[in-house]
C-alpha positions as a printed NumPy array, in Angstrom:
array([[ 77.266, 291.886,  30.045],
       [ 75.546, 288.496,  30.211],
       [ 71.999, 287.708,  29.148],
       [ 70.704, 287.661,  32.712],
       [ 72.062, 291.146,  33.366],
       [ 70.359, 292.427,  30.274],
       [ 67.071, 291.048,  31.506],
       [ 67.023, 293.2  ,  34.618],
       [ 64.212, 295.632,  34.94 ],
       [ 65.994, 298.929,  34.467],
       [ 68.602, 298.   ,  31.868],
       [ 68.13 , 297.845,  28.11 ],
       [ 70.109, 296.589,  25.161],
       [ 69.848, 297.38 ,  21.412],
       [ 68.705, 293.796,  20.937],
       [ 65.665, 294.545,  23.088],
       [ 64.374, 296.792,  20.323],
       [ 64.173, 293.99 ,  17.723],
       [ 60.845, 292.85 ,  16.319],
       [ 60.087, 289.883,  14.104],
       [ 58.548, 290.661,  10.736],
       [ 56.285, 287.614,  10.134],
       [ 56.102, 288.363,   6.403],
       [ 59.866, 288.083,   5.834],
       [ 60.991, 286.015,   8.813],
       [ 63.675, 288.638,   9.543],
       [ 64.364, 290.608,  12.716],
       [ 64.235, 294.373,  12.284],
       [ 65.424, 296.97 ,  14.753],
       [ 62.702, 299.296,  16.026],
       [ 64.328, 302.547,  17.037],
       [ 62.848, 305.035,  19.513],
       [ 61.242, 308.145,  18.073],
       [ 59.662, 311.207,  19.548],
       [ 56.335, 310.362,  18.046],
       [ 54.446, 308.116,  15.676],
       [ 54.352, 305.033,  17.821],
       [ 52.568, 302.   ,  16.557],
       [ 49.104, 301.479,  17.867],
       [ 49.205, 299.331,  20.941],
       [ 53.004, 299.346,  21.019],
       [ 54.748, 300.92 ,  23.98 ],
       [ 58.193, 302.368,  23.369],
       [ 60.864, 302.898,  25.961],
       [ 61.82 , 306.508,  26.384],
       [ 65.46 , 305.899,  25.583],
       [ 67.382, 302.672,  26.126],
       [ 70.4  , 302.83 ,  28.352],
       [ 73.231, 300.669,  27.051],
       [ 75.739, 300.071,  29.843],
       [ 79.371, 299.855,  28.728],
       [ 78.496, 300.317,  25.069],
       [ 78.79 , 303.327,  22.805],
       [ 75.35 , 304.739,  22.118],
       [ 74.402, 306.011,  18.68 ],
       [ 74.806, 309.772,  18.231],
       [ 71.483, 311.548,  18.511],
       [ 70.411, 315.095,  17.713],
       [ 67.422, 316.386,  19.598],
       [ 66.533, 312.895,  20.741],
       [ 66.538, 311.515,  17.201],
       [ 69.142, 309.192,  15.74 ],
       [ 71.249, 310.948,  13.149],
       [ 71.682, 309.61 ,   9.667],
       [ 69.601, 306.483,  10.189],
       [ 66.45 , 307.142,   8.225],
       [ 65.786, 304.106,   6.091],
       [ 63.847, 303.46 ,   2.958],
       [ 61.533, 300.525,   2.434],
       [ 64.443, 298.254,   1.592],
       [ 66.064, 298.904,   4.926],
       [ 69.048, 300.817,   3.461],
       [ 70.504, 303.675,   5.335],
       [ 69.607, 306.947,   3.644],
       [ 72.511, 309.183,   2.821],
       [ 74.856, 306.228,   2.357],
       [ 75.626, 305.371,  -1.249],
       [ 76.213, 301.713,  -1.906],
       [ 77.34 , 299.748,  -4.925],
       [ 75.919, 296.44 ,  -6.074],
       [ 77.944, 294.45 ,  -3.589],
       [ 76.48 , 296.294,  -0.633],
       [ 79.738, 298.108,   0.158],
       [ 79.578, 301.759,   1.26 ],
       [ 80.904, 304.138,  -1.421],
       [ 80.759, 307.368,   0.514],
       [ 80.3  , 308.742,   3.99 ],
       [ 76.795, 308.892,   5.366],
       [ 75.455, 312.421,   5.678],
       [ 73.961, 313.597,   8.939],
       [ 70.201, 313.736,   8.669],
       [ 68.796, 316.175,  11.215],
       [ 65.245, 315.471,  10.206],
       [ 63.31 , 313.042,  12.313],
       [ 63.207, 309.598,  10.695],
       [ 59.625, 308.487,  10.067],
       [ 58.512, 305.514,  12.093],
       [ 57.877, 302.421,  10.021],
       [ 55.678, 299.816,  11.621],
       [ 56.489, 296.199,  11.062],
       [ 53.4  , 294.44 ,   9.67 ],
       [ 51.789, 292.296,  12.293],
       [ 54.083, 293.671,  14.999],
       [ 53.162, 292.492,  18.47 ],
       [ 52.982, 294.852,  21.401],
       [ 55.311, 294.469,  24.347],
       [ 53.271, 293.461,  27.379],
       [ 54.205, 294.47 ,  30.846],
       [ 54.924, 291.681,  33.259],
       [ 51.391, 291.914,  34.758],
       [ 49.434, 292.443,  31.566],
       [ 46.86 , 289.689,  30.996],
       [ 47.325, 287.479,  27.965],
       [ 44.519, 287.342,  25.489],
       [ 42.49 , 284.162,  25.697],
       [ 41.808, 282.578,  22.372],
       [ 38.532, 283.867,  21.003],
       [ 37.853, 286.11 ,  23.988],
       [ 39.356, 289.381,  22.894],
       [ 40.357, 290.083,  26.505],
       [ 43.72 , 291.516,  27.327],
       [ 44.028, 293.155,  23.92 ],
       [ 45.561, 296.628,  23.67 ],
       [ 42.918, 299.336,  23.118],
       [ 42.284, 300.05 ,  19.498],
       [ 44.369, 297.113,  18.324],
       [ 42.616, 294.953,  15.776],
       [ 42.65 , 291.263,  16.59 ],
       [ 44.266, 288.907,  14.116],
       [ 44.921, 285.227,  13.82 ],
       [ 48.236, 284.025,  15.066],
       [ 50.584, 283.321,  12.168],
       [ 51.205, 279.7  ,  11.372],
       [ 54.502, 278.395,  12.738],
       [ 57.214, 278.673,  10.132],
       [ 59.992, 276.151,   9.859],
       [ 63.183, 278.143,  10.089],
       [ 65.928, 277.326,   7.641],
       [ 69.115, 276.156,   9.296],
       [ 72.611, 277.196,   8.352],
       [ 76.023, 275.884,   9.204],
       [ 77.292, 276.081,  12.766],
       [ 79.526, 279.146,  12.998],
       [ 79.244, 280.4  ,   9.479],
       [ 75.671, 280.229,   8.356],
       [ 73.839, 280.454,  11.658],
       [ 76.026, 283.329,  12.763],
       [ 75.381, 285.087,   9.487],
       [ 71.638, 284.523,   9.906],
       [ 71.851, 286.392,  13.193],
       [ 73.76 , 289.161,  11.452],
       [ 70.976, 289.643,   8.899],
       [ 69.063, 291.285,  11.704],
       [ 72.055, 292.952,  13.316],
       [ 73.45 , 294.525,  10.147],
       [ 70.131, 296.3  ,   9.615],
       [ 69.871, 297.139,  13.28 ],
       [ 71.762, 300.378,  13.492],
       [ 75.185, 301.828,  12.825],
       [ 76.452, 301.451,  16.394],
       [ 75.723, 297.715,  16.437],
       [ 77.187, 297.327,  12.948],
       [ 80.428, 298.984,  14.017],
       [ 80.588, 296.901,  17.197],
       [ 80.393, 293.572,  15.364],
       [ 82.327, 294.645,  12.291],
       [ 85.237, 295.864,  14.428],
       [ 85.616, 292.47 ,  16.131],
       [ 85.667, 290.377,  12.941],
       [ 89.105, 288.947,  12.073],
       [ 89.95 , 288.61 ,   8.375],
       [ 92.712, 287.   ,   6.315],
       [ 93.499, 287.652,   2.652],
       [ 93.86 , 284.24 ,   0.968],
       [ 94.461, 285.652,  -2.501],
       [ 93.532, 283.369,  -5.383],
       [ 92.724, 280.47 ,  -3.034],
       [ 89.26 , 281.939,  -2.41 ],
       [ 86.522, 283.875,  -4.161],
       [ 86.618, 287.671,  -4.063],
       [ 82.839, 287.788,  -4.487],
       [ 80.586, 286.914,  -1.575],
       [ 78.47 , 284.476,  -3.54 ],
       [ 77.324, 283.724,  -7.071],
       [ 73.531, 283.262,  -6.874],
       [ 73.66 , 280.957,  -9.9  ],
       [ 76.366, 278.608,  -8.64 ],
       [ 76.994, 276.273,  -5.697],
       [ 78.715, 277.687,  -2.604],
       [ 81.599, 275.874,  -0.9  ],
       [ 82.771, 277.026,   2.535],
       [ 85.657, 275.43 ,   4.413],
       [ 85.098, 275.489,   8.175],
       [ 88.325, 274.998,  10.142],
       [ 88.593, 274.329,  13.856],
       [ 92.16 , 274.841,  15.068],
       [ 93.952, 273.269,  18.02 ],
       [ 95.4  , 276.592,  19.105],
       [ 95.351, 277.09 ,  22.887],
       [ 93.798, 280.492,  23.323],
       [ 91.53 , 281.64 ,  26.102],
       [ 91.242, 280.804,  29.745],
       [ 90.933, 277.137,  30.636],
       [ 92.17 , 275.756,  27.306],
       [ 95.633, 274.711,  28.508],
       [ 94.635, 271.05 ,  28.609],
       [ 93.6  , 270.866,  24.966],
       [ 95.538, 270.623,  21.723],
       [ 99.286, 270.707,  21.256],
       [101.259, 272.889,  23.637],
       [102.725, 275.856,  21.771],
       [100.785, 275.007,  18.575],
       [100.394, 277.861,  16.109],
       [ 97.033, 276.357,  15.243],
       [ 96.771, 273.307,  12.993],
       [ 93.701, 272.212,  11.013],
       [ 92.245, 269.995,  13.729],
       [ 88.579, 269.835,  12.656],
       [ 87.728, 270.404,   8.996],
       [ 84.356, 270.49 ,   7.254],
       [ 83.779, 271.391,   3.615],
       [ 80.232, 272.754,   3.501],
       [ 78.779, 272.464,  -0.014],
       [ 75.51 , 274.285,  -0.684],
       [ 73.76 , 273.321,  -3.911],
       [ 73.189, 275.73 ,  -6.775],
       [ 69.422, 275.69 ,  -6.235],
       [ 69.922, 276.058,  -2.433],
       [ 67.679, 273.074,  -1.7  ],
       [ 70.328, 270.95 ,   0.013],
       [ 73.815, 270.945,   1.521],
       [ 76.559, 268.428,   2.222],
       [ 78.954, 268.827,   5.167],
       [ 82.067, 266.784,   4.367],
       [ 84.413, 266.114,   7.299],
       [ 88.094, 265.697,   6.414],
       [ 90.123, 263.631,   8.934],
       [ 93.036, 265.588,  10.368],
       [ 95.252, 262.468,  10.409],
       [ 94.725, 261.622,   6.734],
       [ 98.032, 261.339,   4.89 ],
       [ 98.042, 263.559,   1.813],
       [100.172, 265.834,  -0.336],
       [100.099, 269.535,   0.484],
       [100.61 , 271.65 ,  -2.657],
       [102.776, 274.736,  -3.041],
       [101.014, 277.788,  -1.663],
       [101.508, 281.407,  -0.66 ],
       [100.6  , 283.075,   2.623],
       [100.119, 286.776,   3.309],
       [102.556, 288.171,   5.853],
       [101.802, 290.904,   8.437],
       [103.672, 293.465,   6.312],
       [101.489, 292.699,   3.286],
       [104.078, 290.667,   1.397],
       [103.507, 287.101,   0.2  ],
       [105.564, 284.161,   1.362],
       [105.991, 281.189,  -0.975],
       [105.757, 277.884,   0.877],
       [106.837, 274.756,  -1.025],
       [104.571, 271.737,  -0.932],
       [105.115, 268.631,   1.162],
       [104.32 , 265.033,   0.246],
       [102.957, 262.323,   2.493],
       [102.07 , 264.295,   5.638],
       [ 99.   , 264.686,   7.836],
       [ 96.254, 266.937,   6.501],
       [ 96.341, 269.058,   9.663],
       [ 99.788, 270.34 ,   8.635],
       [ 98.159, 272.292,   5.818],
       [ 97.625, 275.037,   8.416],
       [100.221, 276.533,  10.753],
       [103.136, 274.318,   9.716],
       [105.962, 276.258,   8.006],
       [103.879, 279.42 ,   8.136],
       [100.951, 278.07 ,   6.14 ],
       [ 97.717, 280.047,   6.364],
       [ 94.071, 279.114,   5.707],
       [ 94.62 , 279.633,   1.973],
       [ 97.028, 276.681,   1.996],
       [ 94.365, 274.508,   3.632],
       [ 91.889, 275.615,   0.962],
       [ 94.389, 274.655,  -1.762],
       [ 94.893, 271.248,  -0.123],
       [ 91.148, 270.608,  -0.04 ],
       [ 90.952, 271.45 ,  -3.726],
       [ 93.844, 269.078,  -4.439],
       [ 92.063, 266.219,  -2.636],
       [ 88.44 , 266.72 ,  -3.704],
       [ 88.605, 268.718,  -6.922],
       [ 86.36 , 271.316,  -5.272],
       [ 87.681, 274.847,  -4.83 ],
       [ 86.354, 276.415,  -1.615],
       [ 84.898, 279.884,  -2.115],
       [ 85.493, 280.989,   1.464],
       [ 86.805, 279.801,   4.812],
       [ 85.653, 280.306,   8.405],
       [ 88.057, 279.46 ,  11.211],
       [ 87.514, 279.134,  14.956],
       [ 89.474, 277.872,  17.955],
       [ 88.483, 276.017,  21.134],
       [ 86.756, 279.052,  22.59 ],
       [ 84.095, 279.01 ,  19.865],
       [ 82.6  , 275.738,  21.105],
       [ 82.461, 276.964,  24.695],
       [ 81.087, 280.403,  23.909],
       [ 78.556, 279.368,  21.251],
       [ 77.146, 276.495,  23.28 ],
       [ 76.751, 278.857,  26.233],
       [ 75.204, 281.621,  24.115],
       [ 72.385, 279.347,  22.926],
       [ 71.708, 278.082,  26.456],
       [ 73.289, 274.679,  25.958],
       [ 73.245, 271.988,  23.274],
       [ 71.302, 268.737,  23.602],
       [ 73.368, 265.554,  23.257],
       [ 72.613, 261.897,  23.819],
       [ 74.943, 259.217,  25.171],
       [ 74.24 , 255.549,  24.577],
       [ 76.549, 254.713,  27.507],
       [ 78.109, 256.589,  30.433],
       [ 81.364, 258.414,  29.717],
       [ 84.197, 259.217,  32.106],
       [ 87.252, 260.372,  30.158],
       [ 90.295, 261.434,  32.248],
       [ 91.886, 263.128,  29.23 ],
       [ 89.03 , 265.438,  28.195],
       [ 87.488, 265.412,  31.708],
       [ 84.082, 264.517,  30.258],
       [ 82.013, 262.814,  32.959],
       [ 78.375, 262.173,  32.008],
       [ 75.929, 259.304,  32.606],
       [ 74.063, 257.65 ,  29.767],
       [ 71.028, 259.435,  28.387],
       [ 70.192, 262.932,  27.182],
       [ 72.006, 266.014,  28.437],
       [ 72.165, 269.727,  27.708],
       [ 75.82 , 270.747,  27.772],
       [ 77.645, 274.028,  27.38 ],
       [ 80.99 , 275.654,  28.043],
       [ 83.7  , 273.277,  29.276],
       [ 81.445, 270.207,  29.011],
       [ 80.644, 271.038,  25.387],
       [ 84.321, 271.387,  24.513],
       [ 85.153, 268.151,  26.336],
       [ 82.375, 266.378,  24.408],
       [ 83.722, 267.326,  20.963],
       [ 87.354, 266.778,  21.99 ],
       [ 87.106, 263.306,  23.549],
       [ 88.479, 260.551,  21.329],
       [ 88.707, 257.626,  23.752],
       [ 85.062, 257.336,  24.782],
       [ 83.211, 256.321,  21.623],
       [ 83.462, 253.655,  18.95 ],
       [ 87.022, 252.502,  18.365],
       [ 88.457, 255.38 ,  20.407],
       [ 89.917, 257.043,  17.324],
       [ 89.636, 260.288,  15.392],
       [ 87.034, 258.925,  12.957],
       [ 84.622, 258.183,  15.781],
       [ 85.305, 261.597,  17.264],
       [ 84.333, 263.107,  13.895],
       [ 80.954, 261.349,  14.125],
       [ 80.414, 262.766,  17.62 ],
       [ 81.366, 266.233,  16.395],
       [ 78.871, 265.92 ,  13.554],
       [ 76.137, 264.961,  16.021],
       [ 77.03 , 267.948,  18.193],
       [ 77.01 , 270.375,  15.245],
       [ 73.692, 269.02 ,  13.989],
       [ 72.195, 269.5  ,  17.458],
       [ 73.617, 273.026,  17.627],
       [ 72.024, 273.828,  14.271],
       [ 68.665, 272.621,  15.6  ],
       [ 69.151, 274.645,  18.783],
       [ 70.067, 277.793,  16.888],
       [ 67.043, 277.528,  14.617],
       [ 64.652, 276.774,  17.473],
       [ 61.988, 279.276,  18.39 ],
       [ 63.621, 279.74 ,  21.808],
       [ 66.677, 281.213,  20.092],
       [ 65.148, 282.96 ,  17.09 ],
       [ 62.515, 284.808,  19.117],
       [ 64.885, 285.833,  21.899],
       [ 66.649, 289.08 ,  20.916],
       [ 69.041, 288.967,  23.867],
       [ 70.056, 285.386,  23.043],
       [ 70.537, 286.327,  19.385],
       [ 72.753, 289.222,  20.4  ],
       [ 74.837, 286.997,  22.689],
       [ 75.118, 284.41 ,  19.918],
       [ 76.322, 286.921,  17.342],
       [ 78.735, 288.489,  19.801],
       [ 80.201, 285.09 ,  20.723],
       [ 80.668, 284.04 ,  17.107],
       [ 82.172, 287.292,  15.884],
       [ 84.751, 287.272,  18.673],
       [ 85.76 , 283.68 ,  17.882],
       [ 85.608, 283.863,  14.09 ],
       [ 88.278, 284.469,  11.427],
       [ 87.159, 284.636,   7.78 ],
       [ 88.641, 285.438,   4.39 ],
       [ 88.445, 289.007,   3.128],
       [ 85.824, 288.008,   0.554],
       [ 83.29 , 287.777,   3.403],
       [ 85.188, 290.005,   5.809],
       [ 82.388, 292.297,   6.968],
       [ 79.026, 291.973,   8.674],
       [ 77.303, 293.151,   5.492],
       [ 79.022, 290.484,   3.391],
       [ 78.271, 287.769,   5.937],
       [ 74.625, 288.826,   5.953],
       [ 74.567, 288.569,   2.15 ],
       [ 76.001, 285.073,   2.402],
       [ 73.434, 284.211,   5.073],
       [ 70.541, 285.094,   2.805],
       [ 71.742, 282.433,   0.367],
       [ 72.587, 279.789,   2.973],
       [ 69.315, 280.419,   4.779],
       [ 67.372, 278.838,   1.935],
       [ 68.582, 275.354,   2.915],
       [ 66.221, 273.301,   5.055],
       [ 67.726, 271.351,   7.946],
       [ 66.301, 268.052,   6.733],
       [ 68.351, 268.395,   3.541],
       [ 71.718, 268.929,   5.292],
       [ 73.77 , 265.714,   5.285],
       [ 76.979, 265.143,   7.247],
       [ 79.482, 262.689,   5.826],
       [ 83.196, 261.915,   6.089],
       [ 85.923, 261.427,   3.486],
       [ 86.251, 257.636,   3.055],
       [ 89.605, 256.459,   4.403],
       [ 91.529, 253.289,   5.271],
       [ 94.116, 252.542,   7.93 ],
       [ 97.565, 253.473,   6.667],
       [ 99.05 , 250.187,   5.354],
       [102.587, 251.55 ,   5.864],
       [102.161, 251.641,   9.654],
       [102.41 , 248.77 ,  12.099],
       [100.824, 250.867,  14.839],
       [ 97.813, 252.477,  13.206],
       [ 97.99 , 256.219,  13.835],
       [ 97.069, 257.697,  10.46 ],
       [ 94.731, 256.959,   7.558],
       [ 94.9  , 257.185,   3.768],
       [ 92.276, 258.054,   1.164],
       [ 89.999, 255.202,   0.082],
       [ 89.897, 256.256,  -3.579],
       [ 87.32 , 253.728,  -4.885],
       [ 84.792, 255.144,  -2.412],
       [ 86.053, 258.727,  -2.214],
       [ 86.173, 259.505,  -5.927],
       [ 82.434, 258.866,  -6.545],
       [ 81.561, 260.918,  -3.438],
       [ 83.72 , 263.839,  -4.59 ],
       [ 82.204, 263.55 ,  -8.077],
       [ 78.7  , 263.806,  -6.599],
       [ 79.659, 267.015,  -4.809],
       [ 81.431, 268.471,  -7.851],
       [ 78.35 , 267.773,  -9.941],
       [ 76.084, 269.256,  -7.28 ],
       [ 74.252, 265.988,  -6.633],
       [ 72.49 , 265.923,  -3.281],
       [ 73.152, 263.176,  -0.771],
       [ 69.495, 263.579,   0.212],
       [ 66.69 , 263.147,  -2.285],
       [ 64.916, 266.487,  -2.7  ],
       [ 62.034, 267.498,  -4.922],
       [ 64.159, 269.839,  -7.006],
       [ 66.564, 266.985,  -7.713],
       [ 63.738, 264.82 ,  -9.023],
       [ 62.692, 267.608, -11.379],
       [ 66.278, 268.141, -12.523],
       [ 66.431, 264.551, -13.741],
       [ 63.775, 265.446, -16.277],
       [ 65.433, 268.665, -17.428],
       [ 65.681, 269.664, -21.07 ],
       [ 69.478, 269.448, -20.972],
       [ 69.451, 265.834, -19.811],
       [ 67.125, 265.011, -22.696],
       [ 70.093, 265.59 , -25.046],
       [ 71.604, 262.354, -23.767],
       [ 68.628, 260.304, -24.934],
       [ 68.506, 258.874, -28.424],
       [ 70.549, 256.713, -30.812],
       [ 74.337, 256.646, -30.438],
       [ 76.884, 256.489, -33.248],
       [ 79.438, 253.694, -33.468],
       [ 82.814, 254.521, -31.934],
       [ 84.49 , 254.336, -35.345],
       [ 82.154, 257.094, -36.603],
       [ 82.852, 259.539, -33.763],
       [ 85.063, 262.427, -34.866],
       [ 86.301, 264.792, -32.114],
       [ 89.024, 267.363, -31.473],
       [ 90.198, 267.445, -27.848],
       [ 91.384, 270.62 , -26.097],
       [ 92.849, 270.91 , -22.601],
       [ 91.109, 273.696, -20.659],
       [ 91.727, 272.101, -17.275],
       [ 94.61 , 271.97 , -14.831],
       [ 96.17 , 268.575, -15.639],
       [ 99.185, 268.9  , -17.971],
       [ 98.929, 266.724, -21.073],
       [ 95.27 , 265.852, -20.41 ],
       [ 94.272, 266.256, -24.062],
       [ 96.877, 263.738, -25.242],
       [ 96.127, 261.167, -22.547],
       [ 92.421, 261.455, -23.367],
       [ 93.022, 260.941, -27.09 ],
       [ 95.216, 257.922, -26.345],
       [ 92.489, 256.473, -24.111],
       [ 89.758, 257.133, -26.666],
       [ 91.732, 255.456, -29.452],
       [ 93.131, 252.479, -27.538],
       [ 90.328, 251.785, -25.065],
       [ 87.179, 253.045, -26.783],
       [ 87.934, 252.669, -30.5  ],
       [ 87.502, 256.373, -31.341],
       [ 90.264, 256.493, -33.957],
       [ 89.137, 259.862, -35.359],
       [ 90.118, 261.765, -32.233],
       [ 92.774, 264.473, -32.375],
       [ 94.856, 266.277, -29.747],
       [ 94.466, 270.035, -30.214],
       [ 96.647, 270.883, -27.166],
       [ 95.652, 273.717, -24.83 ],
       [ 92.384, 275.617, -25.093],
       [ 92.538, 279.439, -25.358],
       [ 91.554, 279.698, -21.686],
       [ 90.931, 277.433, -18.701],
       [ 87.319, 276.52 , -17.956],
       [ 85.633, 275.061, -14.897],
       [ 83.335, 272.548, -16.587],
       [ 84.087, 270.143, -19.436],
       [ 82.054, 270.967, -22.555],
       [ 81.272, 269.171, -25.818],
       [ 80.242, 271.402, -28.743],
       [ 78.594, 269.751, -31.714],
       [ 76.253, 270.356, -34.636],
       [ 72.65 , 269.074, -34.804],
       [ 73.625, 266.365, -37.308],
       [ 76.34 , 265.156, -34.9  ],
       [ 73.944, 264.486, -32.03 ],
       [ 74.391, 260.696, -32.261],
       [ 78.172, 261.129, -32.05 ],
       [ 77.797, 263.469, -29.06 ],
       [ 75.623, 260.965, -27.201],
       [ 78.146, 258.191, -27.858],
       [ 81.095, 260.266, -26.615],
       [ 79.128, 261.465, -23.569],
       [ 78.386, 257.85 , -22.623],
       [ 82.077, 256.891, -22.942],
       [ 83.323, 259.777, -20.824],
       [ 80.458, 260.044, -18.36 ],
       [ 79.517, 263.577, -19.428],
       [ 76.405, 265.144, -17.861],
       [ 73.707, 266.66 , -20.043],
       [ 74.85 , 270.112, -18.964],
       [ 78.185, 269.542, -20.766],
       [ 76.527, 269.221, -24.165],
       [ 76.364, 272.423, -26.238],
       [ 74.442, 271.861, -29.453],
       [ 74.891, 274.405, -32.225],
       [ 72.265, 275.669, -34.668],
       [ 73.757, 274.704, -38.047],
       [ 74.74 , 271.289, -39.356],
       [ 78.364, 270.239, -39.732],
       [ 79.816, 269.962, -43.219],
       [ 82.227, 267.376, -44.591],
       [ 84.72 , 266.022, -42.045],
       [ 84.097, 268.692, -39.421],
       [ 84.78 , 267.318, -35.922],
       [ 83.077, 267.979, -32.613],
       [ 85.06 , 269.984, -30.032],
       [ 85.66 , 268.513, -26.573],
       [ 87.217, 270.955, -24.075],
       [ 88.364, 269.387, -20.816],
       [ 87.675, 271.567, -17.767],
       [ 88.804, 271.695, -14.163],
       [ 86.275, 268.948, -13.367],
       [ 88.224, 266.496, -15.556],
       [ 90.209, 264.155, -13.316],
       [ 91.692, 261.743, -15.832],
       [ 90.934, 259.604, -18.861],
       [ 88.395, 256.943, -18.012],
       [ 87.161, 258.737, -14.877],
       [ 83.524, 259.778, -15.427],
       [ 82.857, 263.509, -15.238],
       [ 79.464, 262.855, -13.661],
       [ 79.165, 261.364, -10.22 ],
       [ 76.743, 258.616,  -9.293],
       [ 73.101, 259.555,  -8.819],
       [ 73.018, 257.829,  -5.437],
       [ 75.465, 257.658,  -2.557],
       [ 77.835, 254.684,  -2.997],
       [ 77.59 , 251.858,  -0.487],
       [ 79.677, 252.177,   2.636],
       [ 79.595, 255.99 ,   2.836],
       [ 78.894, 257.24 ,   6.372],
       [ 75.991, 259.7  ,   6.555],
       [ 74.112, 261.607,   9.244],
       [ 71.156, 263.939,   8.782],
       [ 71.185, 267.301,  10.564],
       [ 67.474, 266.992,  11.328],
       [ 67.661, 263.628,  13.106],
       [ 69.107, 263.38 ,  16.628],
       [ 71.477, 260.467,  17.284],
       [ 73.082, 259.037,  20.399],
       [ 76.871, 258.856,  20.637],
       [ 77.987, 255.231,  21.012]])
C-alpha cells in the first residue's frame, strides 16, 4: 500500500502509532490499550492494517509485548549482542501504558492550533510547555546508515513489524572477509556499499549489462571514525585496473568454493565474475587500500528508484540542460526534485557531465547521495511515520547484507553508532587514478599511487578529511606527547624487528632498510611475531625514550604505536618493533598526512552542488 492510501481517513498503519521522544530523538511505537491513555492524547480504538498480519491479541491486549524502561520485550531473554536466546512467553496481563515525555496529542483535522502565548486550542488538562528547540539530526549513509536509523524505531515498534522487515532482509555469509560482530564501540567502522549492475525489477532492461550476474558497478567504502565525529565515503572506480586476490564464496548448499585470483582486470569483476561473491569484493578493497571492511551492504538498480520515491524525491541541481538518449535523462538547467526512473537515469548517465566518463559520473552519484542523506534527515522525513515506514520497507526489500548485520536488531545497533556522525563531517572522495598508459583508446584507469597512498594512510590512521573539534584535541593527546623530546643518533638505536603483519619477509626488508638507508646498524631480524597484530607497535623502556623517538621519526610511527614500559633497560637490551597489518613496506610511513594531499577530489555531504 502506498503512502497516500495509508493517509485515507478510515485506514491505519502501525507507523501511524509512532511518537517522537524529544529527549532521545528516537521514534517509539505507542500501542493501543484498554485504558491508561495519556492526558490529552486520543487513541484509536484498534488500527486496521489492510493486507498485513496483525499482532496476536488476547482480550484486546497485545500478547507478550510488555516492555521495561529500556524498551526490551519482557519475557524474551537476550544476550549481550541483542540476539534472542529463548522464545517469548505469552503475557496475558495488560501491558502498562508508558507515556513518552513531552508527547504531543494527535489533533483532529478541524482542531484549532494553539497560538503562541494564547493557550487557545490546548487539550483540556494538558499543561502548556515550550516547544523544544530544533535538533540537528545526525545523518547516516544512504542505504546502510539511514535505513538503519529508520529501523531503530521499527525494531522497537512491535513484533509483527519486526518480523515483517526481518523476513525481507537478504543476507550473505562472507566468512573471514567481514566482522562477525556488529560493531566495536572503541574502533572505527568500515562498511563497503556496493551497487550492482544486475537487471532486476520492472523497467530496468535498459540499464547495465544484459544477462549480468551483478558486477560491482558503484562502490563506496564508508569509514566512520573511532570517536564517531566524522566519516569518509571513498568511491572506488569500477573501471580501475587492479589485482583480485584469491577468495572463497559460500555456495547455496553451504559449501565454500575457492576462486583463484586474477591480475590486471577491472575492479568490477571482483563481484559476479567466476562466481565471486561480496566477500571477494571486500578482500579486493582490503588489497587496494589496506583497510579491511567490517561489513557490506549491496543494492541493485531498484534501490535508487524505490528509495528516491519513498522520501518524496531527491533535490538535484544541473548547471546545464541534459538530454541523454542512453539513460533517457531529459532535464533543463536548474534545481529539480527527481525520483523513480528519473533518479536512476540521473545516477546512471555518463555522457552528460564533465568529460563524459565514469569518474564524472562518480561525482554526480556522490552529489545525489549527499542530497539523499539531507532529504532523509530532514524534518519532513523524520517526523512523518508513514514516510519512514515506506523508506524502511523500500530499503529492506532492495538490500543484501553480510550475516554479521543480518537482522533488523543488528542493523539498529549499527545505526546507533553511525547516527553519531554529523552531516557536515561526512566527506565524499574518490580513489586517485590515472588514465591507463597501456591503452591507446582510454577505457580504463590505474591507481595513482603517489596520491592514493597518503589518502589510504589517512583513512587507516583514522584521520578525518574534515577538521573537527575532536581531531584538534587529539593532536594534544598524552600519547602524542611521547614523540616530543630529544632523539638518539641512528648509530645508538638498538631494535629487534618482528613481523606481525601480512607481508612475507617484512622484518628482513625493514632491517635492511634501517641499516642501509637510515644507519641503524644495531637492528636485528627476529622473524615472525607469535601472532599477527593490526597495528605496528614499538615497546621500549623509559631510558630508551630517545631511541624510540628517533625510530618513530624514521618510520613515521604515530604516538599510539609507542608502548613505554615501567622499568629501565639493562645492558644491551634492545627495543622491540612489531610490524602490524598497517605496515605497507620499508620506507612507507605508518602514519598518514595530517591534511588531505593536494589534488584529492572532495565533496561535503552538507553542501549542495550543481552537476556540471
